[in-house]
PLY file of the C-alpha trace (Angstrom):
ply
format ascii 1.0
element vertex 401
property float x
property float y
property float z
element edge 400
property int vertex1
property int vertex2
end_header
-3.48 -27.24 36.74
-1.59 -24.66 34.69
-3.15 -23.18 31.56
-1.10 -23.59 28.42
0.20 -20.26 27.16
-0.97 -19.06 23.75
1.77 -19.28 21.15
2.48 -16.29 18.93
4.77 -16.47 15.92
6.29 -13.05 15.26
7.44 -12.09 11.80
10.97 -10.98 12.76
12.14 -8.84 9.85
15.45 -7.70 11.26
14.00 -4.27 12.01
13.36 -2.49 15.30
9.56 -2.64 15.16
9.19 -6.42 14.96
11.99 -6.81 17.53
10.10 -4.76 20.11
6.81 -6.42 19.13
8.32 -9.75 20.18
9.39 -8.40 23.57
5.98 -6.77 24.23
4.30 -10.12 23.59
6.72 -11.85 25.99
5.84 -9.27 28.65
2.15 -10.04 28.01
2.76 -13.70 28.82
2.68 -15.27 25.37
4.86 -18.15 24.22
6.78 -16.26 21.51
8.56 -17.74 18.49
10.49 -15.72 15.88
10.16 -16.53 12.19
12.20 -14.77 9.49
11.07 -15.02 5.89
13.28 -14.60 2.87
11.09 -13.26 0.08
13.54 -11.89 -2.46
17.12 -12.47 -3.52
17.34 -11.17 -7.11
19.38 -7.94 -7.10
18.37 -6.79 -10.62
17.47 -3.11 -10.35
17.94 -3.05 -6.57
20.03 -0.08 -5.47
23.36 -1.15 -4.03
23.52 -2.08 -0.34
19.79 -1.54 0.13
17.76 -4.11 2.09
20.32 -6.94 2.08
18.21 -9.88 3.24
21.14 -11.78 4.71
22.06 -8.89 7.03
18.40 -8.66 8.06
18.39 -12.38 8.85
21.50 -12.05 11.03
19.90 -9.13 12.90
16.63 -11.02 13.39
18.53 -14.05 14.69
20.54 -11.84 17.06
17.33 -10.36 18.44
15.82 -13.81 18.99
18.98 -14.88 20.80
18.94 -11.76 22.99
15.28 -12.24 23.88
15.73 -15.98 24.41
13.07 -17.11 21.96
13.23 -19.85 19.28
14.19 -18.69 15.80
13.10 -20.18 12.49
13.83 -19.32 8.85
11.64 -19.86 5.81
12.15 -19.13 2.10
8.97 -17.76 0.51
10.65 -16.22 -2.54
8.79 -18.50 -4.95
5.39 -17.52 -3.53
6.41 -13.86 -3.34
7.39 -13.80 -7.00
4.18 -15.55 -8.08
1.77 -13.53 -5.94
3.38 -10.11 -5.69
6.14 -9.46 -8.23
4.41 -11.10 -11.20
1.31 -9.07 -10.32
3.46 -5.94 -10.35
4.81 -6.69 -13.81
1.30 -7.43 -15.09
-0.12 -4.18 -13.74
2.70 -1.99 -15.06
2.34 -3.64 -18.45
-1.32 -2.53 -18.48
-0.32 1.04 -17.64
-1.47 0.78 -14.01
0.57 1.42 -10.84
0.24 -1.37 -8.26
0.98 -1.25 -4.54
3.11 -4.33 -3.78
3.19 -3.63 -0.03
-0.58 -4.03 0.26
-0.42 -7.23 -1.79
2.49 -8.55 0.28
0.44 -8.27 3.47
-2.65 -9.89 1.99
-0.93 -12.64 0.01
2.27 -13.36 1.96
2.45 -12.17 5.57
-1.13 -13.00 6.47
-1.55 -15.96 4.14
1.44 -18.14 3.24
3.49 -16.96 6.23
0.49 -17.43 8.51
0.08 -21.04 7.30
3.74 -21.74 8.10
3.26 -20.18 11.53
0.35 -22.51 12.24
2.64 -25.44 11.37
4.84 -24.20 14.24
1.85 -24.42 16.57
0.88 -20.75 16.47
-2.40 -19.50 17.89
-1.68 -16.04 16.50
0.69 -14.28 14.10
2.16 -10.90 15.08
3.91 -8.17 13.09
5.49 -4.82 13.90
2.83 -2.78 12.10
1.73 0.50 13.66
-1.98 -0.28 13.80
-4.46 -1.69 16.31
-7.07 -4.42 16.43
-10.24 -4.46 18.48
-12.72 -7.32 18.71
-16.38 -6.43 19.26
-19.79 -8.07 19.41
-22.24 -6.92 16.72
-25.76 -8.05 15.72
-23.96 -10.01 12.99
-21.64 -11.75 15.45
-18.03 -11.16 16.47
-16.18 -8.63 14.30
-12.55 -7.56 14.30
-11.91 -3.86 13.81
-8.71 -2.61 12.13
-7.81 0.70 13.75
-5.21 3.33 12.94
-2.01 3.20 14.98
-1.61 5.56 17.93
1.43 7.13 16.24
-0.11 9.41 13.64
3.24 9.77 11.88
3.68 6.01 11.50
0.11 4.69 11.15
0.38 1.69 8.78
-3.25 0.58 8.70
-3.39 1.51 4.99
-0.97 -1.31 4.15
-3.40 -3.78 5.74
-6.48 -2.50 3.89
-7.02 -5.82 2.08
-7.08 -8.09 5.12
-10.14 -10.25 5.81
-11.95 -11.01 9.06
-10.37 -14.49 9.01
-6.88 -12.99 8.77
-7.52 -10.34 11.42
-8.90 -12.96 13.81
-5.43 -14.54 14.03
-3.40 -11.30 13.85
-1.79 -9.30 16.66
-0.18 -5.84 16.43
1.74 -5.46 19.72
3.19 -1.97 19.13
0.03 -0.37 17.73
-0.45 1.64 20.92
3.18 2.84 20.95
4.89 5.70 19.14
8.17 5.25 17.29
10.39 7.04 19.84
9.02 4.69 22.54
9.85 1.69 20.38
13.41 2.89 19.77
13.85 3.69 23.47
12.68 0.22 24.52
14.96 -1.45 21.96
17.88 0.61 23.28
17.16 -0.33 26.90
17.10 -3.99 25.85
20.39 -3.56 23.95
18.86 -4.98 20.80
21.05 -4.82 17.68
18.15 -3.24 15.78
17.66 -0.31 18.19
19.19 2.31 15.90
18.76 0.55 12.58
17.20 2.64 9.81
13.68 1.79 8.68
13.50 -0.15 5.42
12.24 1.70 2.35
11.06 0.85 -1.13
9.22 -2.26 -2.27
8.34 -4.68 0.52
11.20 -7.21 0.88
12.88 -5.95 -2.31
14.00 -2.52 -1.13
14.59 0.68 -3.06
14.81 -0.01 -6.75
15.62 1.67 -10.02
12.10 0.91 -11.27
12.77 0.90 -15.04
15.74 -1.44 -14.57
13.74 -3.66 -12.21
10.76 -3.81 -14.59
12.97 -4.58 -17.60
13.28 -8.11 -16.24
9.89 -8.62 -17.90
8.92 -5.42 -19.73
10.73 -4.37 -22.87
12.27 -0.90 -23.20
10.92 0.90 -26.25
11.44 4.47 -27.47
8.36 6.69 -27.46
7.34 10.33 -27.49
6.80 12.73 -24.59
4.12 15.40 -25.06
3.74 18.62 -23.06
0.09 19.39 -22.21
-0.77 23.05 -21.45
-2.74 24.04 -18.35
-5.66 25.37 -20.41
-6.29 22.05 -22.17
-10.02 21.44 -22.77
-9.76 18.06 -20.99
-9.70 19.85 -17.65
-13.09 21.55 -18.10
-15.03 18.87 -16.23
-17.57 20.34 -13.88
-18.99 18.91 -10.68
-22.29 20.10 -9.26
-21.39 20.64 -5.63
-25.09 20.63 -4.64
-25.80 17.25 -6.22
-26.74 14.90 -3.38
-27.63 12.06 -5.73
-25.49 12.32 -8.88
-26.43 10.16 -11.83
-24.45 7.08 -12.82
-23.53 8.81 -16.07
-22.08 11.84 -14.27
-20.10 9.68 -11.86
-18.75 7.47 -14.64
-17.65 10.48 -16.70
-15.92 12.24 -13.81
-14.17 9.07 -12.60
-12.47 8.43 -15.93
-8.74 9.27 -16.11
-8.05 12.12 -18.50
-8.01 10.85 -22.10
-4.74 12.42 -23.20
-3.88 12.52 -26.93
-0.98 14.06 -28.89
-3.41 16.62 -30.34
-3.63 18.23 -26.88
0.11 18.86 -26.59
3.45 19.24 -28.31
6.34 16.78 -28.52
9.24 17.80 -26.26
11.33 14.63 -26.01
11.50 10.86 -25.87
11.25 8.12 -23.25
12.20 4.43 -23.04
8.80 2.92 -22.33
5.48 4.39 -21.16
4.93 1.54 -18.68
7.98 2.70 -16.69
6.16 5.90 -15.62
3.34 6.73 -13.24
1.06 9.72 -12.65
2.67 12.46 -10.57
6.22 11.25 -11.27
8.84 13.99 -11.55
12.20 12.23 -11.67
13.33 10.08 -14.56
12.07 12.17 -17.47
15.50 13.72 -18.15
13.96 16.64 -20.04
15.10 20.10 -19.01
14.93 23.70 -20.16
11.45 24.55 -18.81
10.49 27.30 -16.34
8.95 24.76 -13.94
9.56 21.05 -13.22
7.73 18.56 -15.43
5.34 15.99 -13.95
3.77 12.96 -15.59
0.05 13.56 -16.14
-0.79 10.34 -17.94
0.53 7.46 -20.02
-0.77 5.48 -22.98
0.87 2.06 -23.06
-0.98 1.03 -26.24
0.69 3.77 -28.28
3.71 4.12 -25.94
3.14 7.80 -25.18
3.85 9.87 -22.05
2.06 13.14 -21.30
3.55 15.72 -18.96
2.69 19.13 -17.55
4.63 22.00 -16.04
4.41 22.62 -12.30
3.10 20.67 -9.33
-0.25 22.53 -9.54
-0.97 21.57 -13.14
-4.74 20.81 -13.41
-3.96 17.53 -15.17
-2.64 16.18 -11.88
-5.96 16.66 -10.06
-9.31 14.90 -10.03
-12.27 14.76 -7.63
-13.86 11.41 -8.43
-12.58 7.85 -8.63
-14.22 4.50 -9.27
-13.69 1.04 -7.80
-15.13 -1.77 -9.90
-17.47 -4.11 -8.02
-15.09 -7.07 -8.24
-12.33 -4.97 -6.62
-14.35 -3.77 -3.60
-13.19 -5.26 -0.32
-14.92 -4.75 3.02
-12.81 -5.52 6.08
-16.09 -5.12 7.95
-18.58 -7.03 5.77
-21.38 -5.99 8.15
-20.77 -2.38 7.07
-20.81 -3.08 3.32
-22.87 -0.57 1.35
-25.93 -1.60 -0.64
-26.69 -0.41 -4.17
-28.17 3.09 -4.01
-26.58 3.87 -0.64
-24.17 6.74 0.00
-21.95 7.33 3.01
-19.68 10.17 4.12
-16.31 8.79 5.23
-12.60 9.62 5.40
-10.44 8.34 2.53
-6.79 8.00 1.64
-5.31 6.97 -1.71
-1.70 6.50 -0.65
0.32 5.72 2.47
0.86 8.67 4.83
-1.61 10.86 2.97
-3.73 12.80 5.50
-7.27 11.45 5.53
-9.51 13.24 3.04
-13.23 13.98 3.33
-15.57 12.56 0.74
-18.74 10.62 -0.04
-18.93 6.99 -1.21
-21.73 6.08 -3.63
-22.50 2.40 -4.22
-24.08 1.93 -7.62
-24.85 -1.12 -9.72
-21.83 -0.37 -11.91
-19.33 0.15 -9.09
-18.35 2.16 -6.03
-17.63 5.85 -6.63
-15.71 8.15 -4.29
-16.38 11.87 -4.60
-13.86 13.97 -2.65
-14.67 17.34 -1.13
-11.38 18.66 -2.51
-9.47 17.89 -5.69
-6.94 15.09 -5.17
-3.44 15.03 -6.65
-2.28 11.92 -8.43
-5.29 9.59 -8.41
-3.70 6.55 -10.07
-5.24 3.42 -11.55
-4.03 0.28 -9.78
-3.43 1.94 -6.42
-5.67 1.29 -3.42
-8.25 3.66 -2.01
-9.00 2.93 1.65
-11.91 4.36 3.61
-12.21 5.01 7.33
-15.07 5.53 9.75
-13.46 7.62 12.48
-10.18 5.74 13.14
-11.42 2.39 11.82
-10.40 1.22 8.35
-13.60 -0.47 7.12
-12.83 -1.21 3.46
-10.72 -0.61 0.39
-10.57 -1.15 -3.34
-8.35 -0.92 -6.41
-8.75 2.38 -8.26
-10.10 1.76 -11.77
0 1
1 2
2 3
3 4
4 5
5 6
6 7
7 8
8 9
9 10
10 11
11 12
12 13
13 14
14 15
15 16
16 17
17 18
18 19
19 20
20 21
21 22
22 23
23 24
24 25
25 26
26 27
27 28
28 29
29 30
30 31
31 32
32 33
33 34
34 35
35 36
36 37
37 38
38 39
39 40
40 41
41 42
42 43
43 44
44 45
45 46
46 47
47 48
48 49
49 50
50 51
51 52
52 53
53 54
54 55
55 56
56 57
57 58
58 59
59 60
60 61
61 62
62 63
63 64
64 65
65 66
66 67
67 68
68 69
69 70
70 71
71 72
72 73
73 74
74 75
75 76
76 77
77 78
78 79
79 80
80 81
81 82
82 83
83 84
84 85
85 86
86 87
87 88
88 89
89 90
90 91
91 92
92 93
93 94
94 95
95 96
96 97
97 98
98 99
99 100
100 101
101 102
102 103
103 104
104 105
105 106
106 107
107 108
108 109
109 110
110 111
111 112
112 113
113 114
114 115
115 116
116 117
117 118
118 119
119 120
120 121
121 122
122 123
123 124
124 125
125 126
126 127
127 128
128 129
129 130
130 131
131 132
132 133
133 134
134 135
135 136
136 137
137 138
138 139
139 140
140 141
141 142
142 143
143 144
144 145
145 146
146 147
147 148
148 149
149 150
150 151
151 152
152 153
153 154
154 155
155 156
156 157
157 158
158 159
159 160
160 161
161 162
162 163
163 164
164 165
165 166
166 167
167 168
168 169
169 170
170 171
171 172
172 173
173 174
174 175
175 176
176 177
177 178
178 179
179 180
180 181
181 182
182 183
183 184
184 185
185 186
186 187
187 188
188 189
189 190
190 191
191 192
192 193
193 194
194 195
195 196
196 197
197 198
198 199
199 200
200 201
201 202
202 203
203 204
204 205
205 206
206 207
207 208
208 209
209 210
210 211
211 212
212 213
213 214
214 215
215 216
216 217
217 218
218 219
219 220
220 221
221 222
222 223
223 224
224 225
225 226
226 227
227 228
228 229
229 230
230 231
231 232
232 233
233 234
234 235
235 236
236 237
237 238
238 239
239 240
240 241
241 242
242 243
243 244
244 245
245 246
246 247
247 248
248 249
249 250
250 251
251 252
252 253
253 254
254 255
255 256
256 257
257 258
258 259
259 260
260 261
261 262
262 263
263 264
264 265
265 266
266 267
267 268
268 269
269 270
270 271
271 272
272 273
273 274
274 275
275 276
276 277
277 278
278 279
279 280
280 281
281 282
282 283
283 284
284 285
285 286
286 287
287 288
288 289
289 290
290 291
291 292
292 293
293 294
294 295
295 296
296 297
297 298
298 299
299 300
300 301
301 302
302 303
303 304
304 305
305 306
306 307
307 308
308 309
309 310
310 311
311 312
312 313
313 314
314 315
315 316
316 317
317 318
318 319
319 320
320 321
321 322
322 323
323 324
324 325
325 326
326 327
327 328
328 329
329 330
330 331
331 332
332 333
333 334
334 335
335 336
336 337
337 338
338 339
339 340
340 341
341 342
342 343
343 344
344 345
345 346
346 347
347 348
348 349
349 350
350 351
351 352
352 353
353 354
354 355
355 356
356 357
357 358
358 359
359 360
360 361
361 362
362 363
363 364
364 365
365 366
366 367
367 368
368 369
369 370
370 371
371 372
372 373
373 374
374 375
375 376
376 377
377 378
378 379
379 380
380 381
381 382
382 383
383 384
384 385
385 386
386 387
387 388
388 389
389 390
390 391
391 392
392 393
393 394
394 395
395 396
396 397
397 398
398 399
399 400
């Protein structure tokens, strides 16, 4: 009696990574099905010729044909707009900077898409992410570990930092043990149309965008003032007691607050078209020249429509050591490792994709989770995700307050 093969539905994106992921699964003996999802078709603000979904669909279909696997198409643009894009607009309107790629994985690829895959008889869903999964037995039962990809230059575990145990249980990452050159080489040997295709960039499934134009679909452009903040501003005089092993809640709360910029701390040097179109650390798009060093956005005030900038990439207004994650925004991929109130833990942290892991201590308090870095961090931004790692395992994440 033959055992029925496990069916895996691969999210074929029209890129080289998912193409090779499908072939690896075939070589491992799975019954593989390709499923392409259309998530976006509005070209408002999208830079010309970037991420054309129809071309991606043709490439994905060509790969399925070459590999000899079934190919299906699904339109999830309505769900994508409701769960990802509308969230983006809402966050920018509040003066926060969201990460749509993280949301896309949590809400679309491993939720709505996964449901559709199950309708096709899937036992698992696979993607071309550069990360790994390991299933272990713990005193609390079976747990699924999300591990960094073997390719340090392409590790994409950060983008999956909001996945749950239930989602990971049904997820496969076939190329997590490979490095990008290997993937390209394999695609070339298989004569896949995606072998030399450039990696997609920009917002997940939308592509590279002119952000102000894209956001003006929902957010109104409005003239406001730009203020230059000097490096010796009194706001940057916060002190951190490096010997404090158990800092007070009050100290942590104070140090985790974004700098409270105000026109009194600077001088007006120009105008902008809407504070919500800018984010901390941004250099391009200010269109203000004539200064000895480049200008960078230090902070925004959407209530009064003000943008605050500083000269030079080492301006102290760009750096902080402490951030907070509100309790309702804390997510543990490994719930068995969740911290209790009063507990502290030294871990590795990153606050953006491809940032080298940073050393720091997590403090769980009644009023939230605080991360205190060993070194000052550039561009800590409300709305982005902080993810924390124990060795090469991503154990949890949260939205920066």
